N, C-alpha and C positions, 0 to 999 in steps of 0.2 A: 325299417329295413335299411341296412347300410350297404352302399354300392361301392365303397372305396376299398381297393386292394392295393397294397404296395407291390410294385412290379420290379422284380429283379431280373436283369438281363445279363447273363454271365457267358463269357467266351473264354475257353482255355485252348488256344490253338497253336499249332506248330511247336516252336520251342518256348513259347511264352507260358510260364507256370503261374503267373499271378492273375487271379480272376479280374476281369474288367467289366464294370457295370455300365450300361447305357440305357437311355430312355427312348424306346422305339416309338415311332408314330405310325398310325394306321390310316389307310385311305378308305373312305366310306362311300358306299354306293347304294342306290335305291332308297329303301325306307330306314336305313341305319342312321342312328344318331348317337352322340356322346351323352352318357348319363352323368358320369363323374370321372375322375382320374382312373384310367385303365378299365372302365366299365362302359359297355355299349348296349344299346337296344337295337335288336335286329328287326323286330316287328312290333306293332302297336296293338293295344287292347281296344283301340277306337276304330281301326280300319281293317276291313277284310281284304283278302288277296294281296297282302303285303309281301314284298321280297326285298331282302337286303343282304349286303356283303360287306366285309371289312378285311383288308389285307395289310399285313405288316410290311413296311417299306424296307425292312432288313430281310433279305432272303436267308433261308437256312442252307447249310452245306451238308449234304447227307453222307459225305465221307467222314464226318465227325459223329460222335455219339450225341444224340439229342434227347433231352429230358424236358418236356413241356407240360406245364400245369395251368389249368384254368377252371373256372366255375361257371356253371350254366343254370339259368332259371327258365323252366319250360312252361311257366304260367300256372294258373290255378284251376282251370276247367278241364274236367275229364272228357269233355265233348269237343274241345277245340284242338287244333293242331297247328302246323303240321310237324314242326321239328327244326332242329339245328344240325349243321354239319361242320366238322373241322375238315378243311380241304387243303391239300398241297397240290400245286399246279405249275405248269409251264405254258399255259395258254397264251396266245399272242396278244390278248387284251390286257395282260399284265395286271396292274393294280385296278383296272376297271372291270375285271371279270364279274359277271352277274348273269345267272340263269333265270328260270321262270318261277312264278309263284305256285302255290298249290302243292301237290304231293311230291314234286321233284326237288323241294327243299332249297331252291335257289342255285343249285349246281347241275341238276340233271336236265334232260331234254324232254320236250313234248312237241306237239304239232306247232307250237308258237315260237319256239326258240331253240338254239343249239346248246349243247352241254358245254361246261367248262372242261377243256380237253387239251393236252393230256392232264390227267388228274388222278389223285387217290384221295377218297373221302371217307371219313368216319361218319356214318349216318346215325344220328340220334333221332329216331323216328317215333312220334307220339300218336300217330293216327293210322289205323289199319287200312291197307289198300291191297285187295286180293291179287291184283296183277303184279304187285311188287314182291311177292313172296313174304309179306309182312307177318309178324305175330300180332295177336290181339293186344298184348301188353306193349308199353313203350319198350323199344328194343334198339340194339346196336348191330351194325354190320359194316363191311367195307365194300366200297364201290369204285370201280375203275372207269375213268372217262365218262362219268355221268350216266352209265348204263344201269340205272336203278332196277330194271326188271331182271337183271342177271347179276346179283351181287357175287363178290368173290368168295364169300363164306356164308354159311347158313346163319340167319339172324339169331341173336341171343337176347334174352331179357336184360334190360338195363341193370336190374338188381336180381340176385339169385333168389331172394325171398318173394319176388313178384310184386312188391309194393309199388304203387303208382308214384311216379316221379313228377307228375303234374300237380304239385302240392304247394306251390308258392315259395318253395325253399330253393336255396342254391345247392347244387350237387357238384362235387369235385371230380375232375377228370384229369388223369395223368397219361401222357403218351411218351413212350420210350422207344427210341430207335438205336439198335446196336449193330453197326455195319459189319463187324467181324463175325457176328453170328447170323447176319441177314435176318434179323428178328425185330418185329414191331410188336410191342406190348401195350395194351390199353386197359386202364384201371378206371372203374366207376365207383366213387365213394370208397376208395381203398381196396376194392375187390378186383382181382385180375379177371377180366371178362373175355379178352381176346388176345391170343398169341398167333401172329401171322408170320410165317417164315418164307421169305421170298426176296429176291434181289430187286427191290422196287426201283432202284436207280436205273437198272438196265431194262427191266420188264415193263415198267410204267413210263419212265421218263427218258428212255432211249439214251442213257448214258449221261444226261444232264445232272449235275450235282447241286447247282444252285437253284433252289426251289422257292417259289412264293408260297406263303402259308397264311391262313386266316379262317374266317367263318362265313357261312351263308345260313340264311333262315327264311322261312316262308310260312304263310298261312293260306287257308282257303276261304270259304264263305264265312266261317266263324272267326272273328278277330281274336287275337291272343298275343299278349306281350311276352316276348322271348328275349332274354338278355344273356350276355356273356361278360365275365370279368377275367381278364388275363392276370395270372399270378406270377409265373416265372418261366423263363426259357433258359436252359443251361446247355451250352454246346462245349464239348471238350474232345480232345483227341482220344479215339478209341485205341488203346495201347496195342492190342492184337492186330487191329486193322492197319495201324501205322507200321508196325514191324513187317507185316506181310507186304505192304506197299513198297517199303525200302528194299526188301528182298527181291520183289518182282522187278524193280527198276535196276537191280544189280545183275540181272540175268538177261542176256540177249540170245534169241533163238532165230536163226535165219539161214538161207533165204526161204521164202514161202510165197508161191510154190517153188519146189526145187527139183533138180534133175539128177544130180550125182552126190553132192556132199552137203550134209547138214552141219552147221556150226553152232556150238553152244559157247557163248562168250560170257564168262563170269568176271565180275570186278567188285569184290567186297571191300569194305573198309578195314576189316580184320579177317584173319583166317576163320573159315567156317567148315564144318563137316558136312559134306554134300554127297548126294547119290543122284545118278542120272539114268533114265530108262527110256526106251523107245518101244511102243506097242503098236500092233496093227489095229484095224478097226474092230476086230473081234475081241480085243483085249489080250491077245497073246504077246508075251514079252519077246521082242526081237533082239535088242541089244541092251546091255547094261554096263555102266561104269560104277563099280562098287563104291561103297561109302569110303571117303577119304577126306583129308583136310586140304584146303586150297584157299588162296586169297584172290589171285588174278591169273586167269589162264583161259586159253581157247581149246575146246574139245571138238572132235569131229566124228560123225557117224557117216560111213560110206554107204550110199544107197544103191549103186548098181547091182543088179541081180534081184532086187526086190520089185514086185509088180507095182504098177501104178495104183494109186488109191489114197485113202485117208490114213494117216498115222498120227500118233499122239506122243508127245515128248513131255516128260515130267522131270523137274529138278527140285529136290527137297533137302532141307537141312534137318528134317525130323519134326520141325515145328511149323515152318512156313513152306509153301509149295507153289511152284509155277507149273501150270499145265497148258500146253498149246497144241492145237490141231494144225497139222501141216498137210499139204497136198503134194504127193510125189508123182512126178511125170517121168516114167522110166524111159531110158534111151536104148536104142538097139545099135550095137557096134558091129561093124563088118568083121 
């Protein structure tokens, strides 16, 4: 059995259009060891209650599109466990992050240790645990902050045909994050098994965009060798995401909170066709500046006469959109 995979690390960032390759290094913790170039053993077939982790020393930036591919071997025994997890995190332990052995797969929590948190983990679980809402077959699910007993989605079988993946063979996994769609897609042996649509940057990582990523794995009483071979990581600008980011940075909406006058300040590099609207909290249109062309200009919505409360402003060019919640504090004039 060969453990050697060539690793391609590609970045296409900002205005740089030429792919750049680099050889990343991984920090290893617990029972993890290096098998060969780009291949690692997380747990051993000789020792029970193993727990290991490995983290790439290059963080990923989730404002970019990410396409990550790796292969895992979950061992040869249908009676052993526990599984492997692909984990993204901003835990304060950084490259030393490591959870517990047993059913929490090295990233979750139990009575003996804390979870890796904040985190988002793809759990590749090979052993049934009733309290974790597991399936009897090896399965996949997503877990936030190590809370294994309450996964973000219902678990799905690793393979649609139900074949056991504890077969001594390597299985290919692909993870794709597209920020413009807020979409995380997970493939197992070429099959799309999970599509998760959520703003993971805001909802999981509280706005942090540079995220550590890597793997954790554990066993229980039965030893089991579980390995991972990293194949490629491709990061490139998501065109739609970048266009929307530039549009958002070109539109200023202030002050907030406000008492009398709302300012919309646009400053585009070229003329753009835009429309501006103000809504109340019930979604009723209050003011509108119809679609027109502009490059650099300030617009004003006069608020006196409107009751205090929450309002929403939108500015759009038909493709990109800026929406902002504002707080209006009405003033009473003599």
